[in-house]
Structure formats: C-alpha cells, structure tokens
PDB file of N, CA, C and O in Angstrom:
ATOM      1  N   UNK A   1       3.738  10.777  21.072  1.00  0.00           N
ATOM      2  CA  UNK A   1       3.376   9.471  21.585  1.00  0.00           C
ATOM      3  C   UNK A   1       2.919   8.602  20.416  1.00  0.00           C
ATOM      4  O   UNK A   1       2.356   9.101  19.442  1.00  0.00           O
ATOM      5  N   UNK A   2       3.166   7.308  20.523  1.00  0.00           N
ATOM      6  CA  UNK A   2       2.757   6.405  19.446  1.00  0.00           C
ATOM      7  C   UNK A   2       1.513   5.622  19.863  1.00  0.00           C
ATOM      8  O   UNK A   2       1.128   5.596  21.032  1.00  0.00           O
ATOM      9  N   UNK A   3       0.914   4.999  18.885  1.00  0.00           N
ATOM     10  CA  UNK A   3      -0.288   4.205  19.146  1.00  0.00           C
ATOM     11  C   UNK A   3       0.076   2.893  19.833  1.00  0.00           C
ATOM     12  O   UNK A   3       1.168   2.358  19.647  1.00  0.00           O
ATOM     13  N   UNK A   4      -0.838   2.402  20.610  1.00  0.00           N
ATOM     14  CA  UNK A   4      -0.662   1.138  21.318  1.00  0.00           C
ATOM     15  C   UNK A   4      -0.528  -0.018  20.326  1.00  0.00           C
ATOM     16  O   UNK A   4      -1.306  -0.112  19.377  1.00  0.00           O
ATOM     17  N   UNK A   5       0.451  -0.894  20.539  1.00  0.00           N
ATOM     18  CA  UNK A   5       0.564  -2.068  19.660  1.00  0.00           C
ATOM     19  C   UNK A   5      -0.712  -2.912  19.657  1.00  0.00           C
ATOM     20  O   UNK A   5      -1.071  -3.490  18.631  1.00  0.00           O
ATOM     21  N   UNK A   6      -1.388  -2.983  20.785  1.00  0.00           N
ATOM     22  CA  UNK A   6      -2.642  -3.754  20.873  1.00  0.00           C
ATOM     23  C   UNK A   6      -3.719  -3.134  19.979  1.00  0.00           C
ATOM     24  O   UNK A   6      -4.459  -3.845  19.300  1.00  0.00           O
ATOM     25  N   UNK A   7      -3.796  -1.807  19.986  1.00  0.00           N
ATOM     26  CA  UNK A   7      -4.766  -1.118  19.132  1.00  0.00           C
ATOM     27  C   UNK A   7      -4.445  -1.365  17.662  1.00  0.00           C
ATOM     28  O   UNK A   7      -5.346  -1.610  16.859  1.00  0.00           O
ATOM     29  N   UNK A   8      -3.171  -1.302  17.311  1.00  0.00           N
ATOM     30  CA  UNK A   8      -2.765  -1.520  15.921  1.00  0.00           C
ATOM     31  C   UNK A   8      -3.110  -2.934  15.444  1.00  0.00           C
ATOM     32  O   UNK A   8      -3.364  -3.146  14.258  1.00  0.00           O
ATOM     33  N   UNK A   9      -3.118  -3.900  16.370  1.00  0.00           N
ATOM     34  CA  UNK A   9      -3.465  -5.279  16.012  1.00  0.00           C
ATOM     35  C   UNK A   9      -4.927  -5.418  15.605  1.00  0.00           C
ATOM     36  O   UNK A   9      -5.261  -6.255  14.767  1.00  0.00           O
ATOM     37  N   UNK A  10      -5.800  -4.601  16.193  1.00  0.00           N
ATOM     38  CA  UNK A  10      -7.233  -4.788  15.935  1.00  0.00           C
ATOM     39  C   UNK A  10      -7.815  -3.826  14.903  1.00  0.00           C
ATOM     40  O   UNK A  10      -8.892  -4.083  14.363  1.00  0.00           O
ATOM     41  N   UNK A  11      -7.124  -2.726  14.621  1.00  0.00           N
ATOM     42  CA  UNK A  11      -7.639  -1.774  13.632  1.00  0.00           C
ATOM     43  C   UNK A  11      -7.526  -2.338  12.223  1.00  0.00           C
ATOM     44  O   UNK A  11      -6.518  -2.949  11.867  1.00  0.00           O
ATOM     45  N   UNK A  12      -8.559  -2.129  11.431  1.00  0.00           N
ATOM     46  CA  UNK A  12      -8.553  -2.510  10.015  1.00  0.00           C
ATOM     47  C   UNK A  12      -9.121  -1.348   9.208  1.00  0.00           C
ATOM     48  O   UNK A  12      -9.752  -0.444   9.756  1.00  0.00           O
ATOM     49  N   UNK A  13      -8.893  -1.385   7.932  1.00  0.00           N
ATOM     50  CA  UNK A  13      -9.430  -0.367   7.041  1.00  0.00           C
ATOM     51  C   UNK A  13     -10.962  -0.443   7.069  1.00  0.00           C
ATOM     52  O   UNK A  13     -11.523  -1.520   6.872  1.00  0.00           O
ATOM     53  N   UNK A  14     -11.641   0.678   7.308  1.00  0.00           N
ATOM     54  CA  UNK A  14     -13.103   0.648   7.342  1.00  0.00           C
ATOM     55  C   UNK A  14     -13.741   0.394   5.973  1.00  0.00           C
ATOM     56  O   UNK A  14     -14.907   0.008   5.890  1.00  0.00           O
ATOM     57  N   UNK A  15     -12.982   0.608   4.918  1.00  0.00           N
ATOM     58  CA  UNK A  15     -13.537   0.409   3.572  1.00  0.00           C
ATOM     59  C   UNK A  15     -13.443  -1.050   3.119  1.00  0.00           C
ATOM     60  O   UNK A  15     -14.433  -1.623   2.665  1.00  0.00           O
ATOM     61  N   UNK A  16     -12.255  -1.650   3.242  1.00  0.00           N
ATOM     62  CA  UNK A  16     -12.054  -3.006   2.716  1.00  0.00           C
ATOM     63  C   UNK A  16     -11.785  -4.050   3.800  1.00  0.00           C
ATOM     64  O   UNK A  16     -11.700  -5.243   3.507  1.00  0.00           O
ATOM     65  N   UNK A  17     -11.651  -3.607   5.037  1.00  0.00           N
ATOM     66  CA  UNK A  17     -11.334  -4.478   6.188  1.00  0.00           C
ATOM     67  C   UNK A  17      -9.932  -5.067   6.097  1.00  0.00           C
ATOM     68  O   UNK A  17      -9.631  -6.065   6.752  1.00  0.00           O
ATOM     69  N   UNK A  18      -9.070  -4.448   5.281  1.00  0.00           N
ATOM     70  CA  UNK A  18      -7.698  -4.911   5.135  1.00  0.00           C
ATOM     71  C   UNK A  18      -6.785  -4.382   6.233  1.00  0.00           C
ATOM     72  O   UNK A  18      -7.173  -3.536   7.038  1.00  0.00           O
ATOM     73  N   UNK A  19      -5.566  -4.901   6.243  1.00  0.00           N
ATOM     74  CA  UNK A  19      -4.562  -4.483   7.218  1.00  0.00           C
ATOM     75  C   UNK A  19      -4.131  -3.046   6.978  1.00  0.00           C
ATOM     76  O   UNK A  19      -4.166  -2.543   5.855  1.00  0.00           O
ATOM     77  N   UNK A  20      -3.721  -2.398   8.067  1.00  0.00           N
ATOM     78  CA  UNK A  20      -3.228  -1.028   8.003  1.00  0.00           C
ATOM     79  C   UNK A  20      -1.765  -0.989   8.396  1.00  0.00           C
ATOM     80  O   UNK A  20      -1.322  -1.747   9.260  1.00  0.00           O
ATOM     81  N   UNK A  21      -1.023  -0.107   7.761  1.00  0.00           N
ATOM     82  CA  UNK A  21       0.385   0.108   8.083  1.00  0.00           C
ATOM     83  C   UNK A  21       0.500   1.426   8.836  1.00  0.00           C
ATOM     84  O   UNK A  21      -0.010   2.453   8.387  1.00  0.00           O
ATOM     85  N   UNK A  22       1.169   1.393   9.979  1.00  0.00           N
ATOM     86  CA  UNK A  22       1.327   2.575  10.823  1.00  0.00           C
ATOM     87  C   UNK A  22       2.564   3.350  10.392  1.00  0.00           C
ATOM     88  O   UNK A  22       3.673   2.816  10.402  1.00  0.00           O
ATOM     89  N   UNK A  23       2.373   4.605  10.015  1.00  0.00           N
ATOM     90  CA  UNK A  23       3.471   5.511   9.660  1.00  0.00           C
ATOM     91  C   UNK A  23       3.615   6.511  10.811  1.00  0.00           C
ATOM     92  O   UNK A  23       2.982   7.567  10.815  1.00  0.00           O
ATOM     93  N   UNK A  24       4.455   6.159  11.785  1.00  0.00           N
ATOM     94  CA  UNK A  24       4.552   6.949  13.013  1.00  0.00           C
ATOM     95  C   UNK A  24       5.014   8.377  12.756  1.00  0.00           C
ATOM     96  O   UNK A  24       4.441   9.311  13.316  1.00  0.00           O
ATOM     97  N   UNK A  25       6.028   8.572  11.930  1.00  0.00           N
ATOM     98  CA  UNK A  25       6.550   9.925  11.707  1.00  0.00           C
ATOM     99  C   UNK A  25       5.551  10.821  10.990  1.00  0.00           C
ATOM    100  O   UNK A  25       5.550  12.035  11.189  1.00  0.00           O
ATOM    101  N   UNK A  26       4.695  10.225  10.153  1.00  0.00           N
ATOM    102  CA  UNK A  26       3.694  11.005   9.417  1.00  0.00           C
ATOM    103  C   UNK A  26       2.350  11.054  10.135  1.00  0.00           C
ATOM    104  O   UNK A  26       1.447  11.784   9.727  1.00  0.00           O
ATOM    105  N   UNK A  27       2.220  10.266  11.218  1.00  0.00           N
ATOM    106  CA  UNK A  27       0.959  10.151  11.962  1.00  0.00           C
ATOM    107  C   UNK A  27      -0.195   9.773  11.027  1.00  0.00           C
ATOM    108  O   UNK A  27      -1.199  10.475  10.911  1.00  0.00           O
ATOM    109  N   UNK A  28       0.005   8.618  10.363  1.00  0.00           N
ATOM    110  CA  UNK A  28      -0.977   8.085   9.420  1.00  0.00           C
ATOM    111  C   UNK A  28      -1.131   6.587   9.604  1.00  0.00           C
ATOM    112  O   UNK A  28      -0.207   5.902  10.042  1.00  0.00           O
ATOM    113  N   UNK A  29      -2.300   6.094   9.267  1.00  0.00           N
ATOM    114  CA  UNK A  29      -2.531   4.670   9.074  1.00  0.00           C
ATOM    115  C   UNK A  29      -2.836   4.506   7.588  1.00  0.00           C
ATOM    116  O   UNK A  29      -3.702   5.193   7.047  1.00  0.00           O
ATOM    117  N   UNK A  30      -2.128   3.601   6.939  1.00  0.00           N
ATOM    118  CA  UNK A  30      -2.197   3.463   5.486  1.00  0.00           C
ATOM    119  C   UNK A  30      -2.761   2.101   5.102  1.00  0.00           C
ATOM    120  O   UNK A  30      -2.325   1.066   5.606  1.00  0.00           O
ATOM    121  N   UNK A  31      -3.740   2.123   4.201  1.00  0.00           N
ATOM    122  CA  UNK A  31      -4.260   0.893   3.603  1.00  0.00           C
ATOM    123  C   UNK A  31      -3.691   0.814   2.188  1.00  0.00           C
ATOM    124  O   UNK A  31      -4.067   1.594   1.313  1.00  0.00           O
ATOM    125  N   UNK A  32      -2.785  -0.134   1.973  1.00  0.00           N
ATOM    126  CA  UNK A  32      -2.176  -0.271   0.652  1.00  0.00           C
ATOM    127  C   UNK A  32      -3.134  -0.891  -0.361  1.00  0.00           C
ATOM    128  O   UNK A  32      -2.972  -0.695  -1.565  1.00  0.00           O
ATOM    129  N   UNK A  33      -4.122  -1.630   0.112  1.00  0.00           N
ATOM    130  CA  UNK A  33      -5.104  -2.244  -0.793  1.00  0.00           C
ATOM    131  C   UNK A  33      -6.021  -1.178  -1.399  1.00  0.00           C
ATOM    132  O   UNK A  33      -6.236  -1.155  -2.611  1.00  0.00           O
ATOM    133  N   UNK A  34      -6.559  -0.299  -0.553  1.00  0.00           N
ATOM    134  CA  UNK A  34      -7.454   0.779  -1.014  1.00  0.00           C
ATOM    135  C   UNK A  34      -6.685   2.020  -1.453  1.00  0.00           C
ATOM    136  O   UNK A  34      -7.231   2.902  -2.115  1.00  0.00           O
ATOM    137  N   UNK A  35      -5.414   2.076  -1.075  1.00  0.00           N
ATOM    138  CA  UNK A  35      -4.559   3.239  -1.338  1.00  0.00           C
ATOM    139  C   UNK A  35      -5.145   4.494  -0.680  1.00  0.00           C
ATOM    140  O   UNK A  35      -5.264   5.552  -1.297  1.00  0.00           O
ATOM    141  N   UNK A  36      -5.510   4.328   0.616  1.00  0.00           N
ATOM    142  CA  UNK A  36      -6.025   5.438   1.411  1.00  0.00           C
ATOM    143  C   UNK A  36      -5.151   5.645   2.636  1.00  0.00           C
ATOM    144  O   UNK A  36      -4.598   4.700   3.198  1.00  0.00           O
ATOM    145  N   UNK A  37      -5.040   6.913   3.037  1.00  0.00           N
ATOM    146  CA  UNK A  37      -4.298   7.287   4.244  1.00  0.00           C
ATOM    147  C   UNK A  37      -5.295   7.858   5.250  1.00  0.00           C
ATOM    148  O   UNK A  37      -6.043   8.787   4.944  1.00  0.00           O
ATOM    149  N   UNK A  38      -5.290   7.286   6.457  1.00  0.00           N
ATOM    150  CA  UNK A  38      -6.160   7.756   7.534  1.00  0.00           C
ATOM    151  C   UNK A  38      -5.314   8.558   8.521  1.00  0.00           C
ATOM    152  O   UNK A  38      -4.291   8.065   8.996  1.00  0.00           O
ATOM    153  N   UNK A  39      -5.724   9.786   8.834  1.00  0.00           N
ATOM    154  CA  UNK A  39      -4.924  10.620   9.736  1.00  0.00           C
ATOM    155  C   UNK A  39      -5.043  10.176  11.193  1.00  0.00           C
ATOM    156  O   UNK A  39      -6.018   9.543  11.598  1.00  0.00           O
ATOM    157  N   UNK A  40      -4.026  10.529  11.955  1.00  0.00           N
ATOM    158  CA  UNK A  40      -4.040  10.343  13.405  1.00  0.00           C
ATOM    159  C   UNK A  40      -3.887  11.735  13.997  1.00  0.00           C
ATOM    160  O   UNK A  40      -2.900  12.423  13.740  1.00  0.00           O
ATOM    161  N   UNK A  41      -4.867  12.143  14.789  1.00  0.00           N
ATOM    162  CA  UNK A  41      -4.850  13.480  15.387  1.00  0.00           C
ATOM    163  C   UNK A  41      -4.876  13.356  16.901  1.00  0.00           C
ATOM    164  O   UNK A  41      -5.776  12.736  17.468  1.00  0.00           O
ATOM    165  N   UNK A  42      -3.894  13.945  17.544  1.00  0.00           N
ATOM    166  CA  UNK A  42      -3.784  13.902  19.010  1.00  0.00           C
ATOM    167  C   UNK A  42      -3.876  12.463  19.517  1.00  0.00           C
ATOM    168  O   UNK A  42      -4.589  12.169  20.476  1.00  0.00           O
ATOM    169  N   UNK A  43      -3.138  11.578  18.851  1.00  0.00           N
ATOM    170  CA  UNK A  43      -3.060  10.153  19.191  1.00  0.00           C
ATOM    171  C   UNK A  43      -4.373   9.396  19.001  1.00  0.00           C
ATOM    172  O   UNK A  43      -4.546   8.317  19.567  1.00  0.00           O
ATOM    173  N   UNK A  44      -5.294   9.941  18.218  1.00  0.00           N
ATOM    174  CA  UNK A  44      -6.569   9.273  17.945  1.00  0.00           C
ATOM    175  C   UNK A  44      -6.666   9.002  16.440  1.00  0.00           C
ATOM    176  O   UNK A  44      -6.681   9.943  15.646  1.00  0.00           O
ATOM    177  N   UNK A  45      -6.732   7.724  16.039  1.00  0.00           N
ATOM    178  CA  UNK A  45      -6.903   7.410  14.622  1.00  0.00           C
ATOM    179  C   UNK A  45      -8.292   7.854  14.150  1.00  0.00           C
ATOM    180  O   UNK A  45      -9.304   7.540  14.777  1.00  0.00           O
ATOM    181  N   UNK A  46      -8.320   8.578  13.053  1.00  0.00           N
ATOM    182  CA  UNK A  46      -9.580   9.039  12.468  1.00  0.00           C
ATOM    183  C   UNK A  46      -9.951   8.039  11.369  1.00  0.00           C
ATOM    184  O   UNK A  46      -9.491   8.145  10.232  1.00  0.00           O
ATOM    185  N   UNK A  47     -10.786   7.074  11.733  1.00  0.00           N
ATOM    186  CA  UNK A  47     -11.089   5.955  10.846  1.00  0.00           C
ATOM    187  C   UNK A  47     -12.382   6.181  10.066  1.00  0.00           C
ATOM    188  O   UNK A  47     -13.235   5.297   9.991  1.00  0.00           O
ATOM    189  N   UNK A  48     -12.512   7.348   9.498  1.00  0.00           N
ATOM    190  CA  UNK A  48     -13.671   7.697   8.682  1.00  0.00           C
ATOM    191  C   UNK A  48     -13.235   7.753   7.224  1.00  0.00           C
ATOM    192  O   UNK A  48     -12.254   8.418   6.891  1.00  0.00           O
ATOM    193  N   UNK A  49     -13.950   7.066   6.366  1.00  0.00           N
ATOM    194  CA  UNK A  49     -13.590   7.041   4.948  1.00  0.00           C
ATOM    195  C   UNK A  49     -13.579   8.454   4.374  1.00  0.00           C
ATOM    196  O   UNK A  49     -12.728   8.776   3.546  1.00  0.00           O
ATOM    197  N   UNK A  50     -14.507   9.294   4.800  1.00  0.00           N
ATOM    198  CA  UNK A  50     -14.568  10.679   4.312  1.00  0.00           C
ATOM    199  C   UNK A  50     -13.356  11.505   4.727  1.00  0.00           C
ATOM    200  O   UNK A  50     -13.051  12.509   4.084  1.00  0.00           O
ATOM    201  N   UNK A  51     -12.662  11.105   5.783  1.00  0.00           N
ATOM    202  CA  UNK A  51     -11.476  11.826   6.257  1.00  0.00           C
ATOM    203  C   UNK A  51     -10.188  11.287   5.633  1.00  0.00           C
ATOM    204  O   UNK A  51      -9.133  11.909   5.753  1.00  0.00           O
ATOM    205  N   UNK A  52     -10.272  10.147   4.975  1.00  0.00           N
ATOM    206  CA  UNK A  52      -9.095   9.532   4.362  1.00  0.00           C
ATOM    207  C   UNK A  52      -8.716  10.270   3.085  1.00  0.00           C
ATOM    208  O   UNK A  52      -9.557  10.876   2.421  1.00  0.00           O
ATOM    209  N   UNK A  53      -7.431  10.204   2.759  1.00  0.00           N
ATOM    210  CA  UNK A  53      -6.956  10.809   1.516  1.00  0.00           C
ATOM    211  C   UNK A  53      -6.286   9.732   0.661  1.00  0.00           C
ATOM    212  O   UNK A  53      -5.570   8.879   1.186  1.00  0.00           O
ATOM    213  N   UNK A  54      -6.515   9.768  -0.646  1.00  0.00           N
ATOM    214  CA  UNK A  54      -5.876   8.784  -1.530  1.00  0.00           C
ATOM    215  C   UNK A  54      -4.398   9.101  -1.712  1.00  0.00           C
ATOM    216  O   UNK A  54      -3.961  10.238  -1.538  1.00  0.00           O
ATOM    217  N   UNK A  55      -3.639   8.065  -2.066  1.00  0.00           N
ATOM    218  CA  UNK A  55      -2.222   8.277  -2.404  1.00  0.00           C
ATOM    219  C   UNK A  55      -1.869   7.491  -3.636  1.00  0.00           C
ATOM    220  O   UNK A  55      -0.725   7.532  -4.088  1.00  0.00           O
TER     221      UNK A  55
END
C-alpha cells in the first residue's frame, strides 16, 4: 500500500522543514536538502531524525 497523497502534502523533514520525496518502491521519504532517508514501516513514516540514514 502507498501513502496517502494528502499525508505526503503535509509531511516535511523534521530537521530542516524541507520537502520530502516519496520513494514508493524503497519505502522511504527522502530529504535532498539534508541528504537523509526516513524509513516507512508498515505504511507508517518514521519521522525521527535518529531513525534517518544519510545518503
């Protein structure tokens, strides 16, 4: 299942408040400004900076 388009409109990076890019096949939300990847687990975005991984 994919994330709701409405949810994607309101989510921002918790670190810089920038836009996020949804990578559906990888189940990630990506902040290109901070270069962090936020995981999505069981259709729930994990928006914790400590859970993010750099790329």
